[in-house]
C-alpha positions in Angstrom: 16.1 29.0 -10.4 18.6 27.6 -8.0 17.3 29.9 -5.3 13.8 28.7 -5.8 14.9 25.0 -5.6 16.7 25.7 -2.3 13.6 27.4 -0.9 11.5 24.4 -2.0 14.1 22.1 -0.5 13.9 23.8 2.9 10.1 23.9 2.9 9.7 20.2 2.6 8.7 18.3 5.8 12.1 16.8 6.7 10.8 15.0 9.7 8.6 13.0 7.3 11.5 12.4 5.0 13.7 11.2 7.9 11.1 8.7 9.1 10.7 7.3 5.6 14.5 7.1 5.4 14.7 5.0 8.5 12.1 2.6 7.1 14.0 2.4 3.8 17.3 1.7 5.5 15.9 -1.0 7.7 14.0 -2.6 4.8 17.1 -2.5 2.6 19.2 -4.1 5.3 16.6 -6.9 5.7 16.4 -7.5 2.0 20.2 -7.7 1.9 20.2 -10.2 4.7 17.6 -12.3 3.0 18.9 -12.2 -0.6 21.8 -10.2 -1.9 20.7 -10.5 -5.5 17.3 -9.0 -4.7 19.0 -6.2 -2.8 21.2 -5.3 -5.9 18.1 -5.4 -8.1 16.2 -3.1 -5.7 19.0 -0.6 -5.3 18.6 1.3 -8.7 14.8 1.4 -8.2 15.4 2.9 -4.8 17.5 5.7 -6.3 14.9 6.4 -9.0 12.1 6.4 -6.3 14.0 9.0 -4.2 14.4 11.2 -7.3 10.7 10.9 -8.0 9.9 12.1 -4.5 11.7 15.4 -5.1 10.5 15.8 -8.7 6.8 15.3 -7.7 7.2 17.6 -4.7 8.1 20.5 -7.1 4.9 20.0 -9.2 2.0 22.3 -8.5 -1.0 19.9 -8.3 -3.6 22.5 -7.7 -4.8 22.7 -11.3 -6.0 19.1 -10.9 -8.9 20.5 -8.9 -10.0 22.8 -11.7 -9.3 20.6 -14.7 -11.2 17.4 -14.1 -10.1 15.8 -17.3 -6.5 15.5 -15.9 -7.6 13.3 -13.1 -10.0 11.4 -15.3 -7.2 11.0 -17.9 -4.9 9.5 -15.2 -7.7 7.2 -14.1 -8.5 6.1 -17.7 -4.8 5.5 -18.5 -4.6 3.1 -15.5 -7.8 1.3 -16.6 -6.3 0.9 -20.0 -3.1 -0.6 -18.5 -5.3 -3.0 -16.5 -7.1 -4.1 -19.8 -3.7 -4.7 -21.4 -2.7 -6.7 -18.3 -5.9 -8.8 -18.6 -5.0 -9.8 -22.2 -1.2 -9.8 -22.3 0.3 -10.2 -18.8 2.2 -13.5 -18.0 1.5 -15.4 -14.8 4.0 -14.3 -12.1 3.7 -15.7 -8.6 0.2 -17.0 -9.5 -1.1 -13.6 -10.6 -1.5 -12.1 -14.1 -0.8 -8.6 -12.8 2.5 -7.5 -14.3 3.2 -5.9 -17.6 6.6 -7.1 -18.8 8.5 -4.5 -20.9 11.9 -6.1 -21.5 13.7 -6.2 -18.2 11.0 -4.0 -16.5 8.1 -5.6 -14.7 5.3 -3.1 -13.8 2.5 -4.2 -11.4 -0.3 -2.1 -12.7 -2.5 -2.4 -9.6 0.1 -0.4 -7.6 -0.2 2.5 -10.1 -4.0 2.2 -9.9 -3.8 2.9 -6.1 -2.2 6.3 -6.8 -4.7 7.2 -9.5 -7.6 6.3 -7.2 -6.2 8.6 -4.5 -6.0 11.4 -7.0 -9.4 11.0 -8.5 -11.1 10.4 -5.1 -9.4 13.5 -3.7 -10.7 15.6 -6.6 -14.2 14.1 -6.3 -14.6 14.4 -2.6 -13.0 17.8 -2.4 -16.0 19.1 -4.5 -18.8 16.9 -3.0 -17.9 16.0 0.5 -20.6 18.3 1.9 -23.3 16.3 0.1 -21.6 13.0 0.3 -24.6 11.4 2.0 -26.5 11.8 -1.3 -27.0 8.4 -2.8 -25.8 9.6 -6.2 -22.4 10.7 -4.8 -21.9 7.5 -2.9 -22.8 5.5 -6.0 -20.5 7.5 -8.3 -17.6 7.1 -5.9 -18.4 3.3 -5.7 -18.1 2.9 -9.5 -14.7 4.7 -9.4 -13.6 1.8 -7.1 -15.6 -1.0 -8.8 -14.3 -0.7 -12.3 -10.5 -1.2 -11.5 -11.3 -3.6 -8.7 -13.2 -5.9 -11.1 -10.2 -6.0 -13.4 -7.8 -6.7 -10.5 -9.8 -9.4 -8.7 -9.8 -11.5 -11.9 -6.0 -11.5 -12.0 -6.6 -12.8 -9.2 -5.2 -10.2 -6.8 -7.3 -10.1 -3.7 -4.8 -8.0 -1.7 -4.8 -5.1 -4.0 -8.6 -5.3 -4.3 -8.9 -5.0 -0.5 -6.6 -2.0 -0.5 -8.8 -0.2 -3.2 -11.9 -1.1 -1.1 -10.3 0.4 2.0 -9.5 3.6 0.1 -13.1 4.0 -0.9 -14.5 3.3 2.5 -11.9 5.5 4.1 -12.8 8.4 1.9 -16.5 8.0 2.7 -15.8 8.0 6.4 -13.5 11.1 6.5 -16.0 12.9 4.3 -18.6 12.7 7.0 -20.8 9.8 5.9 -23.5 9.2 8.5 -23.5 6.1 10.7 -26.8 4.8 9.4 -25.4 4.8 5.9 -22.3 3.0 7.2 -24.5 0.4 8.6 -26.2 -0.1 5.3 -22.8 -0.3 3.7 -21.7 -3.1 6.1 -24.9 -5.0 5.2 -24.1 -4.7 1.5 -20.5 -5.7 2.1 -21.7 -8.8 4.0 -23.9 -9.8 1.1 -21.2 -9.1 -1.5 -18.7 -11.2 0.6 -21.2 -14.1 0.7 -21.6 -13.8 -3.1 -17.8 -13.7 -3.5 -17.3 -16.8 -1.5 -19.6 -18.8 -3.7 -18.8 -16.9 -6.9 -15.3 -15.9 -7.8 -13.0 -16.5 -4.9 -10.3 -19.0 -5.8 -10.0 -22.3 -3.8 -6.6 -21.2 -2.3 -8.1 -17.8 -1.2 -10.9 -19.7 0.6 -8.3 -21.9 2.2 -6.4 -18.9 3.5 -9.5 -17.5 5.1 -10.2 -20.9 6.7 -6.6 -21.0 8.0 -7.0 -17.6 9.6 -9.9 -18.8 11.9 -8.3 -22.2 12.5 -4.5 -21.9 13.1 -4.1 -25.7 13.3 -5.6 -26.3 9.9 -3.2 -27.7 7.3 0.1 -26.8 9.1 2.2 -28.1 6.2 0.1 -26.4 3.6 -2.0 -23.3 3.8 -0.9 -22.3 7.3 2.8 -23.2 6.8 3.9 -19.6 6.0 2.1 -18.1 8.9 3.4 -20.7 11.3 7.0 -20.1 10.3 6.4 -16.3 10.6 5.1 -16.8 14.1 8.1 -18.9 15.0 10.5 -16.2 13.6 8.7 -13.5 15.6 8.3 -15.6 18.8 11.9 -16.7 18.9 13.4 -13.3 18.4 13.4 -12.0 22.0 14.0 -8.4 22.9 17.2 -7.8 20.9 16.7 -10.4 18.2 19.1 -13.1 17.0 21.4 -10.6 15.3 21.9 -9.5 11.7 22.0 -12.4 9.3 21.6 -14.8 12.3 17.9 -15.6 12.1 17.5 -19.3 11.7 14.0 -19.2 10.0 15.2 -16.7 7.5 18.7 -17.8 6.8 17.9 -21.5 6.6 15.0 -20.9 4.2 12.1 -22.0 6.5 10.4 -18.6 6.1 9.0 -18.2 2.6 8.9 -14.9 0.8 11.1 -13.4 3.5 11.8 -10.3 1.4 8.2 -9.7 0.3 5.1 -10.8 2.2 6.9 -11.9 5.4 9.7 -9.4 5.5 8.3 -8.1 8.8 8.8 -11.5 10.5 12.3 -11.7 9.0 13.1 -8.3 10.4 11.8 -9.0 13.9 13.7 -12.3 14.0 17.0 -10.5 13.5 16.3 -7.2 15.3 13.9 -8.3 18.0 11.1 -6.5 19.7 13.3 -3.4 20.1 13.8 -3.2 16.3 10.1 -3.8 15.8 9.2 -0.9 18.1 11.6 1.4 16.2 10.0 0.4 12.9 6.5 0.9 14.1 7.5 4.2 15.6 8.9 5.3 12.3 5.7 4.4 10.6 3.8 6.3 13.3 5.8 9.4 12.8 5.4 9.1 9.0 1.6 8.9 9.3 1.4 11.7 11.8 3.4 14.1 9.7 1.3 13.3 6.6 -1.9 14.0 8.7 -0.3 17.2 9.9 0.5 18.3 6.4 -3.1 17.7 5.4 -4.4 19.6 8.5 -2.5 22.8 7.5 -3.3 22.5 3.8 -5.0 25.4 2.1 -7.6 23.6 0.1 -9.7 20.4 0.4 -8.0 18.7 -2.5 -4.7 18.7 -0.6 -6.4 17.7 2.6 -7.9 14.6 0.8 -4.6 13.7 -0.8 -3.0 13.6 2.6 -5.9 11.6 4.1 -5.9 9.2 1.2 -2.2 8.6 1.6 -2.6 7.8 5.3 -5.4 5.4 4.5 -3.3 3.6 1.9 -0.1 3.3 4.0 -2.1 2.3 7.1 -4.0 -0.4 5.1 -0.7 -1.8 3.8 0.8 -1.7 7.3 -2.2 -3.5 8.9 -2.6 -6.2 6.2 1.2 -7.0 6.0 1.9 -7.0 9.7 -1.4 -8.6 10.5 -0.7 -11.5 8.1 2.8 -12.0 9.6 1.2 -12.3 13.1 -1.7 -14.5 11.9 -4.3 -11.8 12.6 -5.6 -11.4 9.0 -5.5 -13.7 5.9 -2.3 -13.7 3.8 -3.2 -11.6 0.8 0.2 -10.6 -0.5 0.2 -6.9 0.4 3.7 -5.4 0.7 4.9 -3.2 3.5 5.3 0.3 2.1 8.9 1.5 1.7 10.1 -1.7 3.4 9.3 -4.8 1.3 11.1 -5.8 -1.9 9.2 -4.8 -5.0 9.8 -2.0 -7.5 6.2 -1.2 -8.4 5.1 -0.6 -4.8 8.3 1.4 -4.0 7.8 3.6 -7.0 4.1 4.2 -6.3 4.9 5.0 -2.6 7.5 7.5 -3.8 4.9 9.2 -6.1 2.5 9.5 -3.2 5.1 10.8 -0.9 6.3 13.4 -3.5 2.7 14.5 -4.0 2.2 14.9 -0.2 5.5 16.8 0.0 4.3 19.3 -2.6 1.6 20.5 -0.2 3.9 22.4 2.3 5.7 23.9 -0.7 2.4 25.6 -1.8 1.2 26.6 1.7 
């Protein structure tokens, strides 16, 4: 037994683990700089997450391809949690998206992301050759639509965009034809127009307005982005030094451990630190792609691709919102931002990816 564990330990992709470790250390240092209490709260969750990576890496996920009820069961369980959230969740940070179990707060939308990667991987592994068939596209769309409908009413636009990116990403890597993609863009445009007049909240519309007009409401809807830009712009090449960032330490930068942790990090570590962080994410994504490339079956290949799509979407939305390039939708930076649910889910995904080289 011990010998098998040692063999499994050696077969893991340790370059991937090392890149994630760099991101975790830099993120933890930034959270500690922003708020020591948040850091102490995150610390035990970090240890649990690291344990989950190695536990999930030891699981053989190949039967999921053959037993469809397992993937459907995970998917249905997450939908059930979303229904419970709809009826029983309290409002936290303006969103009714957390199930509170004593001292534990679980953001269900994070777990839904993992279940969607699993069920999409099983679905597209069997049907990617005929993905252009309308029935396949429609079936995959409903896998996305059902949880997205329950999440958008929380209202959590950020998680909904991440789920949508997963669906579109899987279609693209499955070989969807460009003409079908053009039809999809048209449909998305129509849905966006309907969403604007239908269910988008006033503050969500204000954020979109603020994106295209940086001078709009500088003390209101654009305040966070303006402060983030000041933090990034004043950092210089080497930054202001650890715990020396004025925007962060004096409280001008809101949500410095969550939505705007990238700006808080750049302010203290400068462009050099930012380059190191982006490089670590680049190595992480490359190693996951490499694992998928050498995987022995399509299910594992799609698990890797789905993980890359998810982590890239989080990276683009979080960093983009810090730089004023995309609307602020409250998407955390994977393995970096404060937040137990996202960290645990990221660990589950990483552990599942690490199980692939153990079976190759």
